[in-house]
C-alpha positions, 0 to 999 in steps of 0.5 A: 761784649765783656759781660757776654766774654766773662760769663762765656769763659766762666761757663765753659770753664765749670763745663769741662772742670779747666781747673787752671780756669784762674782769674786775676784782676790788675792792681790799680793805683790812684791818680793821687796818690803823690807815692804811687803806693802805700799809705798817703800823707795825711794833709792830702786825705780828705777830710771827714767831717763838718766844717766849724765856721771861724765869724773872726775870720774874714770872709774871702770871695769865690769866683767860680769859672764855669765849669768845664764841659769835660769835652775834646775840643774836636767835637763841634755841633752840626747842622740840621737838615731838614728832611723836606727841603733839598738845601739849608737855609744858612739863616734857618739853620738850627744846630743840633747836639751831637752824641759821642762814645767814650769807653763805657758811656754817651756824652752829649756836648749840648747837656755838658754845656748845660750842666757846666753852667748849672754845676757851677751854680750850684756850686755856688749856691752850696757854699753861700749855704756853709756861710764860712765865705763872702759874696760867691761868683758864677763867672765866666772865665778865670780873669774875673776878680776874687779872693778864691777860685774853684775851677771844675771838669765834668768827668761823668754825668749821667743821672747815676753816676756824677764826677767832678774834679775840682782845683782851688786856687787862691789869688797868689796862686797857691794851690790849695787842693786838686781833687776828685769827686763823685757821687752815685744816686739810689735807685730809691730817690726818685721813688721817695716823695720826700725826693720830689723836685730836688737833685738827686746830685745835691750831695756831691755840691754840699761835699765840694763845698764843706771841703773849701770851709775846711781848708779856711780851719788852716788859714790864720786871719792874718793869711786871709786879710793877706790874700784880701790885699793880693785881690785889691792889687793885682785889679789894680795892676790889671788897670794901671800895673806901674803904680801897683807893682812894686807891692808885689812879688812876682815869681813862678806864678806866685804873689808874694805881698811885699806892702800895701799901699794906705788907706787914702793913696789915690790909685788904690781909692780909684781902682777900689772904686771901678772894682766896685762897680766890675762887683755889682756887674758880676752880681747881675750875672749872677741872675742871669746864671741863676735864671738859666739853671731855674729854666733847665730845672723841670727838663733836669730833673726829668732829664736824671730820674730817666737816665737812670731809669734807663740805665738800670733797664740797660743794666738788666738787659745786659745781665739776662742777655749775658745769663741767655748766653751763658746757658747757650754755652753751657748747652753747646759744650754738653753738646760737644761732651755728648759726641767726645764720649760717645766716640770714645765709646765702642757701643754703637748705641752709645755712640747714636746716643752721644751724636743724638744729645751734641745735635740736641745741645747744639741746638737748645745752644744756638735757640739760647745764644739768639735770645741773648742777642734779642735782648742785647737789642732792647739795650740798644733800645735803651741807650737810643732812648738814652740820646733822644734825651740828651738832645732835650736841653737848649743853652743861649744868651742873651746881649745886655745893654750895662748902665754905668751913670750917663754911660752905656754899653752893648754886650753882645756874643756868649759870656766869655765874649761879654765879660771881655767886653765891660772889662775894656769899658771899664777901663775906658771909665778907668782912663778918662777919671784918672785924667784931670779934664783941662779947664776951659 
């Protein structure tokens, strides 16, 4: 126990007066630094101001793939076995989340996967509130079409501290930034009646949205228009690359605009019509993500509050245990000193008193240490309570049937699989519409 060891060392230092017992903290360097040490470039520092919206600039459409939950790939759900059954019916088996521990936190996969969807939708709402963008859409993965892509990864989320890594890349392949964002929930947040029903993580998403809006300030209207044209061409090339590839220069993952077809170009008009259908489908997905976020809202807000309370209680228990351990160490150390002092004396009475003091000190030390171990068990109880809270949210996705004109497609599987099936359906529609019908 880190705190126990640190306090124990301090206690010995104080008792024996060892002036050479000095600890020093190693210097840490931010992983986001370009130079490793020294002042950073101003362009890489996050501006600390609110974005100013230029109404005359084109509005970019933003795509937010569902966040990476930040889970080790080897961790998989495990089957829950009913204790009253000797065998488990595969059809009736229930999936149960399995928790695992990191350096100093416990992560519950099912909760993190739920947060991956929720965080993406929360960021969508924050971006919309800025008024700086066009359509903002949450999608299953980065294959969707948009002008700007905002990809997030959850680093930590325990009700008190939340950390996410956010990478912003435009359709041309240019990276706008790749930064880490964090927020600490104040202990008094849930005690304020004005915060009832509010998500304590909201300031984090507002910060991310504002930083992206600030990036738009540095782009001219011409730059933004060019990105929108590249989006048209890349969507068209996804359906018929031979018709659009010559309008772009693609090198090293970067796309530069070489030319742009005329507005009455039949191929461009055809792909734009298909893209409208694609946008309508993705707009429909937003209702699913919104519904999911709403369904987990009550449970999640309760989890955040209870998790924070459990963390505070666990922290208090650890501090109490560390204090008791330090007291125990001090008692034992004083006992050792008493015995040593008595041994150095030629007086039998002093020797006897020293021995007695040593026994009393040792006994007091053992008692205090025993109390600290008991308090540590309380901390374990709080950790177990967090485990139970982390298993309270499920994620499920229902099949859907999409209709366009006289055609329908049934989509099954998870969101990513359904989106891939939808793209195949779009390809079929495009091929049918571009192929002239034979006259009878």
